[in-house]
ZATI-437030 format. One record per residue (C-alpha): x, y, z; residue in three letters; residue number from 1. Coordinates in steps of 0.5 Angstrom, whole numbers, plus 500, padded with zeros to 3 digits. Layout:
REM residues N
px  py  pz  resn  resi
X  Y  Z  ALA  NUM
...
END
This chain:
REM residues 257
px  py  pz  resn  resi
486  117  838  UNK  1
488  123  841  UNK  2
495  122  839  UNK  3
493  121  832  UNK  4
489  128  832  UNK  5
495  132  835  UNK  6
499  129  830  UNK  7
494  131  824  UNK  8
494  138  827  UNK  9
501  140  827  UNK  10
502  140  820  UNK  11
496  145  819  UNK  12
500  150  824  UNK  13
506  149  821  UNK  14
503  151  814  UNK  15
500  157  817  UNK  16
506  159  820  UNK  17
510  158  814  UNK  18
504  162  810  UNK  19
505  168  815  UNK  20
512  168  814  UNK  21
512  168  807  UNK  22
507  175  807  UNK  23
512  181  805  UNK  24
512  187  810  UNK  25
509  192  805  UNK  26
503  188  804  UNK  27
502  186  811  UNK  28
495  189  813  UNK  29
498  191  820  UNK  30
504  194  818  UNK  31
500  198  813  UNK  32
495  200  818  UNK  33
501  202  823  UNK  34
504  206  817  UNK  35
498  210  815  UNK  36
496  212  823  UNK  37
504  214  823  UNK  38
503  218  817  UNK  39
496  221  819  UNK  40
500  223  826  UNK  41
505  226  823  UNK  42
501  231  818  UNK  43
497  233  825  UNK  44
503  235  828  UNK  45
505  239  822  UNK  46
498  242  822  UNK  47
499  244  830  UNK  48
506  246  829  UNK  49
504  251  823  UNK  50
498  253  827  UNK  51
503  255  833  UNK  52
508  259  828  UNK  53
502  263  825  UNK  54
499  264  832  UNK  55
506  266  835  UNK  56
507  270  829  UNK  57
501  274  830  UNK  58
502  275  837  UNK  59
509  278  835  UNK  60
506  283  830  UNK  61
501  285  835  UNK  62
507  286  840  UNK  63
511  290  835  UNK  64
505  295  833  UNK  65
504  296  841  UNK  66
511  298  842  UNK  67
510  303  836  UNK  68
504  306  839  UNK  69
507  306  846  UNK  70
514  309  843  UNK  71
509  314  839  UNK  72
505  316  845  UNK  73
512  317  849  UNK  74
515  322  844  UNK  75
508  326  844  UNK  76
508  326  851  UNK  77
516  328  851  UNK  78
514  333  846  UNK  79
508  336  850  UNK  80
512  336  856  UNK  81
518  340  853  UNK  82
513  345  850  UNK  83
510  346  856  UNK  84
516  347  860  UNK  85
518  352  854  UNK  86
512  356  855  UNK  87
512  356  862  UNK  88
519  359  861  UNK  89
517  364  856  UNK  90
511  366  860  UNK  91
515  367  866  UNK  92
520  372  862  UNK  93
514  376  859  UNK  94
512  377  866  UNK  95
518  379  869  UNK  96
519  384  863  UNK  97
512  387  864  UNK  98
514  388  872  UNK  99
520  391  870  UNK  100
517  395  865  UNK  101
511  397  870  UNK  102
517  399  875  UNK  103
520  404  869  UNK  104
513  407  868  UNK  105
512  409  875  UNK  106
519  412  875  UNK  107
518  415  868  UNK  108
512  419  870  UNK  109
515  421  876  UNK  110
520  425  873  UNK  111
517  428  866  UNK  112
510  430  864  UNK  113
510  427  857  UNK  114
505  422  858  UNK  115
500  427  861  UNK  116
500  430  855  UNK  117
506  434  854  UNK  118
508  434  847  UNK  119
514  431  844  UNK  120
519  435  839  UNK  121
523  432  834  UNK  122
529  428  836  UNK  123
527  429  844  UNK  124
527  423  848  UNK  125
520  422  852  UNK  126
525  421  858  UNK  127
531  425  857  UNK  128
537  423  862  UNK  129
533  416  863  UNK  130
535  409  861  UNK  131
533  406  855  UNK  132
528  402  858  UNK  133
525  408  861  UNK  134
524  411  854  UNK  135
522  405  851  UNK  136
516  404  856  UNK  137
515  411  855  UNK  138
514  411  848  UNK  139
510  404  849  UNK  140
505  408  853  UNK  141
504  413  848  UNK  142
502  408  843  UNK  143
497  404  848  UNK  144
494  411  849  UNK  145
493  411  841  UNK  146
497  417  841  UNK  147
501  415  835  UNK  148
505  420  832  UNK  149
508  422  838  UNK  150
509  415  839  UNK  151
512  414  833  UNK  152
517  420  834  UNK  153
519  417  841  UNK  154
521  410  838  UNK  155
525  413  832  UNK  156
529  417  837  UNK  157
530  411  842  UNK  158
533  407  836  UNK  159
537  413  834  UNK  160
539  414  842  UNK  161
540  406  844  UNK  162
541  402  837  UNK  163
545  397  841  UNK  164
539  396  846  UNK  165
536  389  847  UNK  166
529  393  846  UNK  167
531  396  840  UNK  168
528  390  836  UNK  169
521  391  840  UNK  170
522  399  839  UNK  171
523  398  831  UNK  172
516  393  831  UNK  173
512  398  835  UNK  174
514  404  830  UNK  175
512  400  824  UNK  176
505  398  828  UNK  177
504  406  829  UNK  178
505  407  822  UNK  179
500  401  821  UNK  180
494  403  825  UNK  181
494  410  822  UNK  182
494  406  815  UNK  183
501  409  813  UNK  184
502  402  810  UNK  185
508  404  806  UNK  186
512  406  812  UNK  187
509  401  816  UNK  188
511  396  810  UNK  189
519  398  810  UNK  190
519  399  818  UNK  191
516  391  819  UNK  192
521  389  814  UNK  193
527  393  818  UNK  194
525  388  824  UNK  195
526  382  819  UNK  196
533  385  816  UNK  197
536  388  822  UNK  198
534  383  828  UNK  199
533  376  824  UNK  200
533  373  831  UNK  201
528  377  834  UNK  202
521  374  837  UNK  203
518  379  833  UNK  204
520  377  826  UNK  205
514  372  825  UNK  206
509  378  827  UNK  207
513  383  823  UNK  208
512  378  817  UNK  209
505  377  818  UNK  210
504  385  818  UNK  211
508  385  812  UNK  212
503  381  809  UNK  213
497  385  812  UNK  214
500  391  809  UNK  215
501  388  802  UNK  216
494  386  803  UNK  217
491  393  804  UNK  218
496  396  798  UNK  219
492  390  794  UNK  220
499  387  792  UNK  221
496  380  793  UNK  222
502  376  790  UNK  223
506  379  795  UNK  224
501  379  801  UNK  225
500  371  799  UNK  226
508  370  799  UNK  227
509  373  806  UNK  228
503  370  809  UNK  229
505  363  806  UNK  230
512  364  809  UNK  231
509  365  816  UNK  232
506  359  816  UNK  233
512  355  813  UNK  234
518  358  817  UNK  235
514  359  824  UNK  236
508  354  824  UNK  237
507  353  831  UNK  238
506  361  832  UNK  239
500  365  833  UNK  240
502  369  827  UNK  241
502  363  823  UNK  242
494  361  825  UNK  243
493  369  823  UNK  244
496  368  817  UNK  245
492  362  815  UNK  246
486  366  817  UNK  247
488  371  812  UNK  248
489  367  806  UNK  249
483  363  807  UNK  250
479  370  807  UNK  251
483  372  800  UNK  252
481  365  797  UNK  253
474  366  799  UNK  254
474  373  796  UNK  255
478  371  790  UNK  256
484  375  790  UNK  257
END
């Protein structure tokens, strides 16, 4: 009886095996499921990879912006350092010049009495026989004491006697200033213009150009005033003269002139 049962089972097993062998791979549910899982896995990997690229790109962009910021900060620090260094050199030079000028004043006062009230004659230097620095400082002292007429005479004679002096540009400027403070605006205008024409590399050029704007303002030559003041701002933007020019231009705008 057992033998018959075993013999009967064998055909059924062979039949099932044959059926499985006859099922195409494209219709095999197991293979279909595996393919589906593989496709889903690849899709997930692509998403992860793309997201990583996005994050990496964002990080690179952030780093590039940071580098630009650091470079800008470095350039600003470098500019500030160079400006500070230049300013220190200017202050040192100015201090040295002022000390030398004070020494010259002491020497000038010990040799002449013009600064104590003595009058000046046309063509007379305040320190006859003195150096150019002595005479420049003597004329400048007259200006500081608000003795504008003798100061103007002293500066004019200085320019005649020492045309090649390194102080000639300053003397020309202060000559113009002596005219300006006494409201001789036409004379002041031409004298300030001489600073620009005759000493184009002088440090007094921005101030002279500013005062030309002021003179034209006082003479009510509004266009000329605006032109001079605007030129100060354009050519010498980082100077005190430029700041003062801007203030006067705003005042003119407010006044409607």
